[in-house]
All heavy atoms as atom14 arrays in JSON, in Angstrom:
{
  "sequence": "MGGMDKYLCVCGWTYDPEAGDPEHGVAPGTPFEDLPEDWVCPVCLLGKDAFSPA",
  "atom14_mask": [
    [1, 1, 1, 1, 1, 1, 1, 1, 0, 0, 0, 0, 0, 0],
    [1, 1, 1, 1, 0, 0, 0, 0, 0, 0, 0, 0, 0, 0],
    [1, 1, 1, 1, 0, 0, 0, 0, 0, 0, 0, 0, 0, 0],
    [1, 1, 1, 1, 1, 1, 1, 1, 0, 0, 0, 0, 0, 0],
    [1, 1, 1, 1, 1, 1, 1, 1, 0, 0, 0, 0, 0, 0],
    [1, 1, 1, 1, 1, 1, 1, 1, 1, 0, 0, 0, 0, 0],
    [1, 1, 1, 1, 1, 1, 1, 1, 1, 1, 1, 1, 0, 0],
    [1, 1, 1, 1, 1, 1, 1, 1, 0, 0, 0, 0, 0, 0],
    [1, 1, 1, 1, 1, 1, 0, 0, 0, 0, 0, 0, 0, 0],
    [1, 1, 1, 1, 1, 1, 1, 0, 0, 0, 0, 0, 0, 0],
    [1, 1, 1, 1, 1, 1, 0, 0, 0, 0, 0, 0, 0, 0],
    [1, 1, 1, 1, 0, 0, 0, 0, 0, 0, 0, 0, 0, 0],
    [1, 1, 1, 1, 1, 1, 1, 1, 1, 1, 1, 1, 1, 1],
    [1, 1, 1, 1, 1, 1, 1, 0, 0, 0, 0, 0, 0, 0],
    [1, 1, 1, 1, 1, 1, 1, 1, 1, 1, 1, 1, 0, 0],
    [1, 1, 1, 1, 1, 1, 1, 1, 0, 0, 0, 0, 0, 0],
    [1, 1, 1, 1, 1, 1, 1, 0, 0, 0, 0, 0, 0, 0],
    [1, 1, 1, 1, 1, 1, 1, 1, 1, 0, 0, 0, 0, 0],
    [1, 1, 1, 1, 1, 0, 0, 0, 0, 0, 0, 0, 0, 0],
    [1, 1, 1, 1, 0, 0, 0, 0, 0, 0, 0, 0, 0, 0],
    [1, 1, 1, 1, 1, 1, 1, 1, 0, 0, 0, 0, 0, 0],
    [1, 1, 1, 1, 1, 1, 1, 0, 0, 0, 0, 0, 0, 0],
    [1, 1, 1, 1, 1, 1, 1, 1, 1, 0, 0, 0, 0, 0],
    [1, 1, 1, 1, 1, 1, 1, 1, 1, 1, 0, 0, 0, 0],
    [1, 1, 1, 1, 0, 0, 0, 0, 0, 0, 0, 0, 0, 0],
    [1, 1, 1, 1, 1, 1, 1, 0, 0, 0, 0, 0, 0, 0],
    [1, 1, 1, 1, 1, 0, 0, 0, 0, 0, 0, 0, 0, 0],
    [1, 1, 1, 1, 1, 1, 1, 0, 0, 0, 0, 0, 0, 0],
    [1, 1, 1, 1, 0, 0, 0, 0, 0, 0, 0, 0, 0, 0],
    [1, 1, 1, 1, 1, 1, 1, 0, 0, 0, 0, 0, 0, 0],
    [1, 1, 1, 1, 1, 1, 1, 0, 0, 0, 0, 0, 0, 0],
    [1, 1, 1, 1, 1, 1, 1, 1, 1, 1, 1, 0, 0, 0],
    [1, 1, 1, 1, 1, 1, 1, 1, 1, 0, 0, 0, 0, 0],
    [1, 1, 1, 1, 1, 1, 1, 1, 0, 0, 0, 0, 0, 0],
    [1, 1, 1, 1, 1, 1, 1, 1, 0, 0, 0, 0, 0, 0],
    [1, 1, 1, 1, 1, 1, 1, 0, 0, 0, 0, 0, 0, 0],
    [1, 1, 1, 1, 1, 1, 1, 1, 1, 0, 0, 0, 0, 0],
    [1, 1, 1, 1, 1, 1, 1, 1, 0, 0, 0, 0, 0, 0],
    [1, 1, 1, 1, 1, 1, 1, 1, 1, 1, 1, 1, 1, 1],
    [1, 1, 1, 1, 1, 1, 1, 0, 0, 0, 0, 0, 0, 0],
    [1, 1, 1, 1, 1, 1, 0, 0, 0, 0, 0, 0, 0, 0],
    [1, 1, 1, 1, 1, 1, 1, 0, 0, 0, 0, 0, 0, 0],
    [1, 1, 1, 1, 1, 1, 1, 0, 0, 0, 0, 0, 0, 0],
    [1, 1, 1, 1, 1, 1, 0, 0, 0, 0, 0, 0, 0, 0],
    [1, 1, 1, 1, 1, 1, 1, 1, 0, 0, 0, 0, 0, 0],
    [1, 1, 1, 1, 1, 1, 1, 1, 0, 0, 0, 0, 0, 0],
    [1, 1, 1, 1, 0, 0, 0, 0, 0, 0, 0, 0, 0, 0],
    [1, 1, 1, 1, 1, 1, 1, 1, 1, 0, 0, 0, 0, 0],
    [1, 1, 1, 1, 1, 1, 1, 1, 0, 0, 0, 0, 0, 0],
    [1, 1, 1, 1, 1, 0, 0, 0, 0, 0, 0, 0, 0, 0],
    [1, 1, 1, 1, 1, 1, 1, 1, 1, 1, 1, 0, 0, 0],
    [1, 1, 1, 1, 1, 1, 0, 0, 0, 0, 0, 0, 0, 0],
    [1, 1, 1, 1, 1, 1, 1, 0, 0, 0, 0, 0, 0, 0],
    [1, 1, 1, 1, 1, 0, 0, 0, 0, 0, 0, 0, 0, 0]
  ],
  "atom14_positions": [
    [[-9.05, -2.39, 3.56], [-7.66, -2.81, 3.36], [-7.14, -3.44, 4.64], [-7.25, -2.86, 5.7], [-6.83, -1.57, 2.98], [-5.49, -1.95, 2.44], [-4.49, -0.5, 1.93], [-5.67, 0.53, 1.12], [0.0, 0.0, 0.0], [0.0, 0.0, 0.0], [0.0, 0.0, 0.0], [0.0, 0.0, 0.0], [0.0, 0.0, 0.0], [0.0, 0.0, 0.0]],
    [[-6.55, -4.6, 4.52], [-6.05, -5.31, 5.7], [-4.71, -4.8, 6.17], [-3.98, -4.17, 5.42], [0.0, 0.0, 0.0], [0.0, 0.0, 0.0], [0.0, 0.0, 0.0], [0.0, 0.0, 0.0], [0.0, 0.0, 0.0], [0.0, 0.0, 0.0], [0.0, 0.0, 0.0], [0.0, 0.0, 0.0], [0.0, 0.0, 0.0], [0.0, 0.0, 0.0]],
    [[-4.38, -5.08, 7.4], [-3.13, -4.6, 7.97], [-1.9, -5.34, 7.51], [-0.8, -4.92, 7.79], [0.0, 0.0, 0.0], [0.0, 0.0, 0.0], [0.0, 0.0, 0.0], [0.0, 0.0, 0.0], [0.0, 0.0, 0.0], [0.0, 0.0, 0.0], [0.0, 0.0, 0.0], [0.0, 0.0, 0.0], [0.0, 0.0, 0.0], [0.0, 0.0, 0.0]],
    [[-2.09, -6.46, 6.8], [-0.93, -7.25, 6.38], [-0.62, -7.08, 4.89], [-0.02, -7.92, 4.27], [-1.15, -8.72, 6.72], [-1.21, -8.98, 8.23], [0.28, -8.46, 9.14], [1.35, -9.85, 8.82], [0.0, 0.0, 0.0], [0.0, 0.0, 0.0], [0.0, 0.0, 0.0], [0.0, 0.0, 0.0], [0.0, 0.0, 0.0], [0.0, 0.0, 0.0]],
    [[-1.05, -5.96, 4.3], [-0.75, -5.69, 2.91], [0.71, -5.3, 2.75], [1.32, -4.72, 3.65], [-1.63, -4.54, 2.4], [-3.1, -4.9, 2.37], [-3.41, -6.1, 2.24], [-3.93, -3.99, 2.49], [0.0, 0.0, 0.0], [0.0, 0.0, 0.0], [0.0, 0.0, 0.0], [0.0, 0.0, 0.0], [0.0, 0.0, 0.0], [0.0, 0.0, 0.0]],
    [[1.26, -5.59, 1.57], [2.62, -5.14, 1.24], [2.54, -3.7, 0.77], [1.53, -3.26, 0.22], [3.21, -6.02, 0.14], [3.44, -7.45, 0.6], [4.03, -8.27, -0.52], [4.24, -9.72, -0.06], [4.8, -10.54, -1.12], [0.0, 0.0, 0.0], [0.0, 0.0, 0.0], [0.0, 0.0, 0.0], [0.0, 0.0, 0.0], [0.0, 0.0, 0.0]],
    [[3.62, -2.96, 1.0], [3.7, -1.56, 0.59], [4.97, -1.34, -0.2], [6.04, -1.83, 0.15], [3.68, -0.64, 1.82], [2.28, -0.41, 2.33], [1.61, -1.39, 3.05], [1.62, 0.78, 2.07], [0.31, -1.2, 3.5], [0.32, 1.0, 2.52], [-0.33, 0.0, 3.23], [-1.6, 0.21, 3.66], [0.0, 0.0, 0.0], [0.0, 0.0, 0.0]],
    [[4.83, -0.56, -1.28], [5.94, -0.31, -2.2], [6.45, 1.11, -2.03], [5.68, 2.08, -2.07], [5.44, -0.51, -3.64], [6.44, -0.31, -4.75], [7.55, -1.36, -4.69], [5.73, -0.38, -6.1], [0.0, 0.0, 0.0], [0.0, 0.0, 0.0], [0.0, 0.0, 0.0], [0.0, 0.0, 0.0], [0.0, 0.0, 0.0], [0.0, 0.0, 0.0]],
    [[7.75, 1.24, -1.86], [8.39, 2.55, -1.76], [8.6, 3.11, -3.17], [8.69, 2.36, -4.15], [9.74, 2.42, -1.05], [10.57, 4.01, -0.76], [0.0, 0.0, 0.0], [0.0, 0.0, 0.0], [0.0, 0.0, 0.0], [0.0, 0.0, 0.0], [0.0, 0.0, 0.0], [0.0, 0.0, 0.0], [0.0, 0.0, 0.0], [0.0, 0.0, 0.0]],
    [[8.74, 4.42, -3.26], [9.0, 5.05, -4.56], [10.31, 4.56, -5.17], [10.48, 4.58, -6.39], [8.99, 6.59, -4.47], [7.6, 7.1, -4.14], [10.01, 7.1, -3.49], [0.0, 0.0, 0.0], [0.0, 0.0, 0.0], [0.0, 0.0, 0.0], [0.0, 0.0, 0.0], [0.0, 0.0, 0.0], [0.0, 0.0, 0.0], [0.0, 0.0, 0.0]],
    [[11.24, 4.05, -4.36], [12.51, 3.55, -4.88], [12.4, 2.12, -5.42], [13.33, 1.61, -6.02], [13.6, 3.61, -3.81], [13.51, 2.3, -2.55], [0.0, 0.0, 0.0], [0.0, 0.0, 0.0], [0.0, 0.0, 0.0], [0.0, 0.0, 0.0], [0.0, 0.0, 0.0], [0.0, 0.0, 0.0], [0.0, 0.0, 0.0], [0.0, 0.0, 0.0]],
    [[11.26, 1.46, -5.15], [11.06, 0.11, -5.65], [11.16, -0.98, -4.59], [10.84, -2.13, -4.86], [0.0, 0.0, 0.0], [0.0, 0.0, 0.0], [0.0, 0.0, 0.0], [0.0, 0.0, 0.0], [0.0, 0.0, 0.0], [0.0, 0.0, 0.0], [0.0, 0.0, 0.0], [0.0, 0.0, 0.0], [0.0, 0.0, 0.0], [0.0, 0.0, 0.0]],
    [[11.58, -0.63, -3.38], [11.69, -1.63, -2.3], [10.3, -1.88, -1.74], [9.49, -0.97, -1.58], [12.62, -1.13, -1.2], [12.88, -2.13, -0.12], [13.79, -3.14, -0.17], [12.26, -2.21, 1.17], [13.75, -3.85, 1.01], [12.82, -3.3, 1.84], [11.27, -1.46, 1.8], [12.44, -3.66, 3.13], [10.89, -1.82, 3.07], [11.47, -2.91, 3.72]],
    [[10.0, -3.15, -1.45], [8.7, -3.52, -0.93], [8.79, -3.93, 0.54], [9.63, -4.76, 0.89], [8.1, -4.69, -1.74], [7.97, -4.28, -3.1], [6.74, -5.09, -1.22], [0.0, 0.0, 0.0], [0.0, 0.0, 0.0], [0.0, 0.0, 0.0], [0.0, 0.0, 0.0], [0.0, 0.0, 0.0], [0.0, 0.0, 0.0], [0.0, 0.0, 0.0]],
    [[7.93, -3.33, 1.36], [7.83, -3.76, 2.75], [6.84, -4.9, 2.79], [5.67, -4.75, 2.42], [7.35, -2.63, 3.67], [7.13, -3.14, 5.09], [8.22, -3.4, 5.91], [5.86, -3.41, 5.57], [8.03, -3.92, 7.18], [5.66, -3.91, 6.85], [6.76, -4.16, 7.64], [6.58, -4.69, 8.9], [0.0, 0.0, 0.0], [0.0, 0.0, 0.0]],
    [[7.3, -6.06, 3.25], [6.45, -7.25, 3.41], [6.25, -7.47, 4.9], [7.2, -7.81, 5.61], [7.12, -8.45, 2.77], [6.29, -9.73, 2.88], [5.25, -9.73, 3.57], [6.69, -10.72, 2.25], [0.0, 0.0, 0.0], [0.0, 0.0, 0.0], [0.0, 0.0, 0.0], [0.0, 0.0, 0.0], [0.0, 0.0, 0.0], [0.0, 0.0, 0.0]],
    [[5.02, -7.29, 5.4], [4.8, -7.42, 6.84], [5.11, -8.82, 7.38], [5.47, -8.95, 8.55], [3.33, -7.07, 7.02], [2.73, -7.13, 5.68], [3.81, -6.91, 4.69], [0.0, 0.0, 0.0], [0.0, 0.0, 0.0], [0.0, 0.0, 0.0], [0.0, 0.0, 0.0], [0.0, 0.0, 0.0], [0.0, 0.0, 0.0], [0.0, 0.0, 0.0]],
    [[5.01, -9.84, 6.54], [5.34, -11.19, 7.01], [6.83, -11.3, 7.33], [7.22, -12.05, 8.21], [4.92, -12.23, 5.98], [3.41, -12.36, 5.87], [2.98, -13.48, 4.94], [3.8, -14.37, 4.64], [1.82, -13.46, 4.53], [0.0, 0.0, 0.0], [0.0, 0.0, 0.0], [0.0, 0.0, 0.0], [0.0, 0.0, 0.0], [0.0, 0.0, 0.0]],
    [[7.66, -10.55, 6.6], [9.11, -10.57, 6.83], [9.54, -9.51, 7.83], [10.53, -9.67, 8.53], [9.85, -10.37, 5.51], [0.0, 0.0, 0.0], [0.0, 0.0, 0.0], [0.0, 0.0, 0.0], [0.0, 0.0, 0.0], [0.0, 0.0, 0.0], [0.0, 0.0, 0.0], [0.0, 0.0, 0.0], [0.0, 0.0, 0.0], [0.0, 0.0, 0.0]],
    [[8.79, -8.4, 7.89], [9.19, -7.3, 8.75], [10.47, -6.64, 8.25], [10.81, -6.74, 7.07], [0.0, 0.0, 0.0], [0.0, 0.0, 0.0], [0.0, 0.0, 0.0], [0.0, 0.0, 0.0], [0.0, 0.0, 0.0], [0.0, 0.0, 0.0], [0.0, 0.0, 0.0], [0.0, 0.0, 0.0], [0.0, 0.0, 0.0], [0.0, 0.0, 0.0]],
    [[11.19, -6.01, 9.12], [12.49, -5.4, 8.82], [13.37, -5.59, 10.04], [13.72, -4.64, 10.75], [12.31, -3.91, 8.47], [13.59, -3.23, 8.04], [14.56, -3.95, 7.71], [13.62, -2.0, 8.03], [0.0, 0.0, 0.0], [0.0, 0.0, 0.0], [0.0, 0.0, 0.0], [0.0, 0.0, 0.0], [0.0, 0.0, 0.0], [0.0, 0.0, 0.0]],
    [[13.7, -6.88, 10.34], [14.42, -7.18, 11.58], [15.75, -6.44, 11.75], [16.15, -6.13, 12.86], [14.64, -8.68, 11.56], [13.93, -9.21, 10.36], [13.39, -8.05, 9.57], [0.0, 0.0, 0.0], [0.0, 0.0, 0.0], [0.0, 0.0, 0.0], [0.0, 0.0, 0.0], [0.0, 0.0, 0.0], [0.0, 0.0, 0.0], [0.0, 0.0, 0.0]],
    [[16.42, -6.14, 10.64], [17.7, -5.42, 10.73], [17.51, -4.02, 11.3], [18.46, -3.41, 11.76], [18.36, -5.35, 9.36], [18.85, -6.69, 8.86], [19.58, -6.57, 7.53], [19.99, -5.46, 7.16], [19.72, -7.61, 6.87], [0.0, 0.0, 0.0], [0.0, 0.0, 0.0], [0.0, 0.0, 0.0], [0.0, 0.0, 0.0], [0.0, 0.0, 0.0]],
    [[16.27, -3.52, 11.24], [15.99, -2.18, 11.74], [14.94, -2.19, 12.85], [14.22, -1.22, 13.05], [15.54, -1.29, 10.57], [16.6, -1.16, 9.53], [16.59, -1.92, 8.37], [17.73, -0.43, 9.5], [17.66, -1.62, 7.67], [18.37, -0.72, 8.33], [0.0, 0.0, 0.0], [0.0, 0.0, 0.0], [0.0, 0.0, 0.0], [0.0, 0.0, 0.0]],
    [[14.86, -3.32, 13.56], [14.04, -3.4, 14.76], [12.56, -3.66, 14.55], [11.77, -3.46, 15.46], [0.0, 0.0, 0.0], [0.0, 0.0, 0.0], [0.0, 0.0, 0.0], [0.0, 0.0, 0.0], [0.0, 0.0, 0.0], [0.0, 0.0, 0.0], [0.0, 0.0, 0.0], [0.0, 0.0, 0.0], [0.0, 0.0, 0.0], [0.0, 0.0, 0.0]],
    [[12.18, -4.1, 13.33], [10.76, -4.37, 13.06], [10.58, -5.89, 12.94], [11.11, -6.51, 12.03], [10.3, -3.67, 11.77], [8.84, -4.02, 11.48], [10.47, -2.16, 11.88], [0.0, 0.0, 0.0], [0.0, 0.0, 0.0], [0.0, 0.0, 0.0], [0.0, 0.0, 0.0], [0.0, 0.0, 0.0], [0.0, 0.0, 0.0], [0.0, 0.0, 0.0]],
    [[9.85, -6.45, 13.89], [9.66, -7.89, 13.93], [8.78, -8.39, 12.79], [7.88, -7.68, 12.33], [9.01, -8.28, 15.26], [0.0, 0.0, 0.0], [0.0, 0.0, 0.0], [0.0, 0.0, 0.0], [0.0, 0.0, 0.0], [0.0, 0.0, 0.0], [0.0, 0.0, 0.0], [0.0, 0.0, 0.0], [0.0, 0.0, 0.0], [0.0, 0.0, 0.0]],
    [[9.03, -9.61, 12.31], [8.14, -10.21, 11.32], [6.71, -10.23, 11.87], [6.49, -10.4, 13.06], [8.68, -11.64, 11.16], [10.12, -11.53, 11.52], [10.17, -10.48, 12.61], [0.0, 0.0, 0.0], [0.0, 0.0, 0.0], [0.0, 0.0, 0.0], [0.0, 0.0, 0.0], [0.0, 0.0, 0.0], [0.0, 0.0, 0.0], [0.0, 0.0, 0.0]],
    [[5.75, -10.01, 10.99], [4.36, -9.97, 11.39], [3.86, -8.57, 11.75], [2.72, -8.41, 12.16], [0.0, 0.0, 0.0], [0.0, 0.0, 0.0], [0.0, 0.0, 0.0], [0.0, 0.0, 0.0], [0.0, 0.0, 0.0], [0.0, 0.0, 0.0], [0.0, 0.0, 0.0], [0.0, 0.0, 0.0], [0.0, 0.0, 0.0], [0.0, 0.0, 0.0]],
    [[4.7, -7.54, 11.57], [4.32, -6.17, 11.9], [3.63, -5.52, 10.69], [4.27, -5.33, 9.67], [5.55, -5.32, 12.29], [6.2, -5.94, 13.4], [5.15, -3.9, 12.66], [0.0, 0.0, 0.0], [0.0, 0.0, 0.0], [0.0, 0.0, 0.0], [0.0, 0.0, 0.0], [0.0, 0.0, 0.0], [0.0, 0.0, 0.0], [0.0, 0.0, 0.0]],
    [[2.34, -5.19, 10.83], [1.66, -4.51, 9.72], [2.29, -3.15, 9.45], [2.82, -2.5, 10.36], [0.22, -4.34, 10.23], [0.09, -5.28, 11.36], [1.45, -5.44, 11.96], [0.0, 0.0, 0.0], [0.0, 0.0, 0.0], [0.0, 0.0, 0.0], [0.0, 0.0, 0.0], [0.0, 0.0, 0.0], [0.0, 0.0, 0.0], [0.0, 0.0, 0.0]],
    [[2.2, -2.7, 8.2], [2.76, -1.4, 7.82], [2.23, -0.29, 8.72], [2.98, 0.59, 9.14], [2.42, -1.11, 6.35], [3.06, 0.15, 5.83], [4.38, 0.15, 5.42], [2.34, 1.34, 5.77], [4.98, 1.32, 4.94], [2.92, 2.5, 5.29], [4.25, 2.49, 4.87], [0.0, 0.0, 0.0], [0.0, 0.0, 0.0], [0.0, 0.0, 0.0]],
    [[0.94, -0.35, 9.03], [0.31, 0.68, 9.84], [0.9, 0.76, 11.25], [0.78, 1.79, 11.92], [-1.2, 0.44, 9.95], [-1.94, 0.6, 8.62], [-1.84, -0.62, 7.7], [-1.29, -1.66, 8.11], [-2.31, -0.52, 6.56], [0.0, 0.0, 0.0], [0.0, 0.0, 0.0], [0.0, 0.0, 0.0], [0.0, 0.0, 0.0], [0.0, 0.0, 0.0]],
    [[1.52, -0.32, 11.7], [2.09, -0.36, 13.05], [3.58, -0.03, 13.09], [4.2, -0.05, 14.16], [1.87, -1.74, 13.68], [0.39, -1.99, 13.97], [-0.4, -1.04, 13.95], [0.04, -3.17, 14.21], [0.0, 0.0, 0.0], [0.0, 0.0, 0.0], [0.0, 0.0, 0.0], [0.0, 0.0, 0.0], [0.0, 0.0, 0.0], [0.0, 0.0, 0.0]],
    [[4.17, 0.3, 11.94], [5.58, 0.68, 11.94], [5.73, 1.99, 12.71], [4.85, 2.85, 12.67], [6.08, 0.89, 10.51], [6.21, -0.36, 9.65], [6.51, 0.03, 8.21], [7.28, -1.28, 10.18], [0.0, 0.0, 0.0], [0.0, 0.0, 0.0], [0.0, 0.0, 0.0], [0.0, 0.0, 0.0], [0.0, 0.0, 0.0], [0.0, 0.0, 0.0]],
    [[6.86, 2.16, 13.42], [7.07, 3.42, 14.13], [7.05, 4.59, 13.15], [7.43, 4.45, 11.99], [8.48, 3.26, 14.73], [8.77, 1.81, 14.69], [7.96, 1.22, 13.56], [0.0, 0.0, 0.0], [0.0, 0.0, 0.0], [0.0, 0.0, 0.0], [0.0, 0.0, 0.0], [0.0, 0.0, 0.0], [0.0, 0.0, 0.0], [0.0, 0.0, 0.0]],
    [[6.6, 5.75, 13.61], [6.51, 6.92, 12.74], [7.87, 7.34, 12.18], [7.96, 7.93, 11.1], [5.86, 8.1, 13.47], [4.37, 7.93, 13.65], [3.62, 7.72, 12.34], [3.86, 8.45, 11.37], [2.79, 6.79, 12.28], [0.0, 0.0, 0.0], [0.0, 0.0, 0.0], [0.0, 0.0, 0.0], [0.0, 0.0, 0.0], [0.0, 0.0, 0.0]],
    [[8.95, 7.02, 12.9], [10.29, 7.42, 12.45], [10.98, 6.34, 11.62], [12.13, 6.49, 11.24], [11.16, 7.84, 13.62], [11.37, 6.71, 14.64], [10.72, 5.64, 14.54], [12.2, 6.91, 15.54], [0.0, 0.0, 0.0], [0.0, 0.0, 0.0], [0.0, 0.0, 0.0], [0.0, 0.0, 0.0], [0.0, 0.0, 0.0], [0.0, 0.0, 0.0]],
    [[10.26, 5.25, 11.32], [10.83, 4.18, 10.49], [11.02, 4.72, 9.07], [10.22, 5.5, 8.57], [9.9, 2.97, 10.47], [10.39, 1.84, 9.62], [11.26, 0.87, 9.99], [10.05, 1.56, 8.27], [11.48, 0.01, 8.94], [10.75, 0.42, 7.87], [9.22, 2.19, 7.34], [10.65, -0.12, 6.6], [9.12, 1.65, 6.07], [9.82, 0.51, 5.72]],
    [[12.11, 4.31, 8.42], [12.39, 4.74, 7.05], [12.73, 3.54, 6.18], [13.12, 2.48, 6.68], [13.57, 5.76, 6.99], [13.2, 7.05, 7.7], [14.85, 5.16, 7.56], [0.0, 0.0, 0.0], [0.0, 0.0, 0.0], [0.0, 0.0, 0.0], [0.0, 0.0, 0.0], [0.0, 0.0, 0.0], [0.0, 0.0, 0.0], [0.0, 0.0, 0.0]],
    [[12.58, 3.71, 4.89], [12.94, 2.67, 3.93], [14.41, 2.33, 4.11], [15.26, 3.22, 4.15], [12.69, 3.17, 2.51], [13.26, 2.03, 1.22], [0.0, 0.0, 0.0], [0.0, 0.0, 0.0], [0.0, 0.0, 0.0], [0.0, 0.0, 0.0], [0.0, 0.0, 0.0], [0.0, 0.0, 0.0], [0.0, 0.0, 0.0], [0.0, 0.0, 0.0]],
    [[14.75, 1.03, 4.22], [16.15, 0.66, 4.43], [17.03, 0.89, 3.2], [18.24, 0.87, 3.3], [16.09, -0.82, 4.79], [14.79, -1.29, 4.27], [13.87, -0.12, 4.29], [0.0, 0.0, 0.0], [0.0, 0.0, 0.0], [0.0, 0.0, 0.0], [0.0, 0.0, 0.0], [0.0, 0.0, 0.0], [0.0, 0.0, 0.0], [0.0, 0.0, 0.0]],
    [[16.44, 1.16, 2.05], [17.21, 1.38, 0.83], [17.47, 2.86, 0.58], [18.6, 3.29, 0.43], [16.5, 0.74, -0.39], [17.23, 1.08, -1.69], [16.41, -0.77, -0.21], [0.0, 0.0, 0.0], [0.0, 0.0, 0.0], [0.0, 0.0, 0.0], [0.0, 0.0, 0.0], [0.0, 0.0, 0.0], [0.0, 0.0, 0.0], [0.0, 0.0, 0.0]],
    [[16.38, 3.66, 0.56], [16.53, 5.08, 0.18], [16.36, 6.04, 1.36], [16.55, 7.24, 1.2], [15.55, 5.44, -0.93], [13.82, 5.44, -0.4], [0.0, 0.0, 0.0], [0.0, 0.0, 0.0], [0.0, 0.0, 0.0], [0.0, 0.0, 0.0], [0.0, 0.0, 0.0], [0.0, 0.0, 0.0], [0.0, 0.0, 0.0], [0.0, 0.0, 0.0]],
    [[15.95, 5.51, 2.52], [15.8, 6.29, 3.76], [14.66, 7.3, 3.74], [14.64, 8.21, 4.56], [17.12, 6.98, 4.14], [18.33, 6.05, 4.27], [19.56, 6.83, 4.64], [18.07, 4.92, 5.26], [0.0, 0.0, 0.0], [0.0, 0.0, 0.0], [0.0, 0.0, 0.0], [0.0, 0.0, 0.0], [0.0, 0.0, 0.0], [0.0, 0.0, 0.0]],
    [[13.69, 7.11, 2.83], [12.5, 7.95, 2.86], [11.53, 7.41, 3.89], [11.56, 6.22, 4.22], [11.84, 8.0, 1.48], [12.6, 8.76, 0.4], [11.89, 8.64, -0.94], [12.79, 10.21, 0.78], [0.0, 0.0, 0.0], [0.0, 0.0, 0.0], [0.0, 0.0, 0.0], [0.0, 0.0, 0.0], [0.0, 0.0, 0.0], [0.0, 0.0, 0.0]],
    [[10.65, 8.27, 4.37], [9.68, 7.88, 5.4], [8.49, 7.13, 4.84], [8.37, 6.88, 3.64], [0.0, 0.0, 0.0], [0.0, 0.0, 0.0], [0.0, 0.0, 0.0], [0.0, 0.0, 0.0], [0.0, 0.0, 0.0], [0.0, 0.0, 0.0], [0.0, 0.0, 0.0], [0.0, 0.0, 0.0], [0.0, 0.0, 0.0], [0.0, 0.0, 0.0]],
    [[7.58, 6.79, 5.76], [6.41, 6.0, 5.41], [5.53, 6.66, 4.35], [4.85, 5.98, 3.6], [5.57, 5.74, 6.67], [6.22, 4.79, 7.65], [5.47, 4.7, 8.96], [4.09, 4.13, 8.81], [3.41, 3.96, 10.11], [0.0, 0.0, 0.0], [0.0, 0.0, 0.0], [0.0, 0.0, 0.0], [0.0, 0.0, 0.0], [0.0, 0.0, 0.0]],
    [[5.58, 7.99, 4.25], [4.75, 8.68, 3.26], [5.2, 8.45, 1.83], [4.51, 8.82, 0.89], [4.65, 10.17, 3.59], [6.01, 10.87, 3.61], [7.03, 10.19, 3.65], [6.02, 12.11, 3.63], [0.0, 0.0, 0.0], [0.0, 0.0, 0.0], [0.0, 0.0, 0.0], [0.0, 0.0, 0.0], [0.0, 0.0, 0.0], [0.0, 0.0, 0.0]],
    [[6.38, 7.84, 1.65], [6.89, 7.53, 0.31], [6.37, 6.18, -0.18], [6.67, 5.76, -1.3], [8.42, 7.53, 0.3], [0.0, 0.0, 0.0], [0.0, 0.0, 0.0], [0.0, 0.0, 0.0], [0.0, 0.0, 0.0], [0.0, 0.0, 0.0], [0.0, 0.0, 0.0], [0.0, 0.0, 0.0], [0.0, 0.0, 0.0], [0.0, 0.0, 0.0]],
    [[5.58, 5.48, 0.65], [5.07, 4.17, 0.31], [3.62, 4.22, -0.11], [2.86, 5.07, 0.34], [5.18, 3.22, 1.53], [6.58, 2.75, 1.81], [7.5, 3.6, 2.4], [6.96, 1.46, 1.52], [8.78, 3.16, 2.69], [8.24, 1.01, 1.8], [9.15, 1.86, 2.38], [0.0, 0.0, 0.0], [0.0, 0.0, 0.0], [0.0, 0.0, 0.0]],
    [[3.25, 3.27, -0.98], [1.85, 3.09, -1.36], [1.54, 1.6, -1.36], [2.45, 0.77, -1.49], [1.59, 3.71, -2.74], [2.41, 3.09, -3.71], [0.0, 0.0, 0.0], [0.0, 0.0, 0.0], [0.0, 0.0, 0.0], [0.0, 0.0, 0.0], [0.0, 0.0, 0.0], [0.0, 0.0, 0.0], [0.0, 0.0, 0.0], [0.0, 0.0, 0.0]],
    [[0.27, 1.24, -1.22], [-0.07, -0.19, -1.22], [0.42, -0.86, -2.5], [0.3, -0.29, -3.59], [-1.6, -0.19, -1.15], [-1.94, 1.12, -0.52], [-0.91, 2.08, -1.01], [0.0, 0.0, 0.0], [0.0, 0.0, 0.0], [0.0, 0.0, 0.0], [0.0, 0.0, 0.0], [0.0, 0.0, 0.0], [0.0, 0.0, 0.0], [0.0, 0.0, 0.0]],
    [[1.01, -2.03, -2.34], [1.55, -2.76, -3.5], [0.47, -3.6, -4.14], [-0.47, -3.99, -3.51], [2.72, -3.64, -3.06], [0.0, 0.0, 0.0], [0.0, 0.0, 0.0], [0.0, 0.0, 0.0], [0.0, 0.0, 0.0], [0.0, 0.0, 0.0], [0.0, 0.0, 0.0], [0.0, 0.0, 0.0], [0.0, 0.0, 0.0], [0.0, 0.0, 0.0]]
  ]
}
């Protein structure tokens, strides 16, 4: 599995590494695996363990 895969949260929001999450300090091009451990979904605020490969 490559580092630039999209990941889907249980709430339905998708993390796209090409877009990142700039509003929360994650630069575009950041693979899901490189997100900080304390990063949370910007919609439901669940942690990385709530995501699965999309």
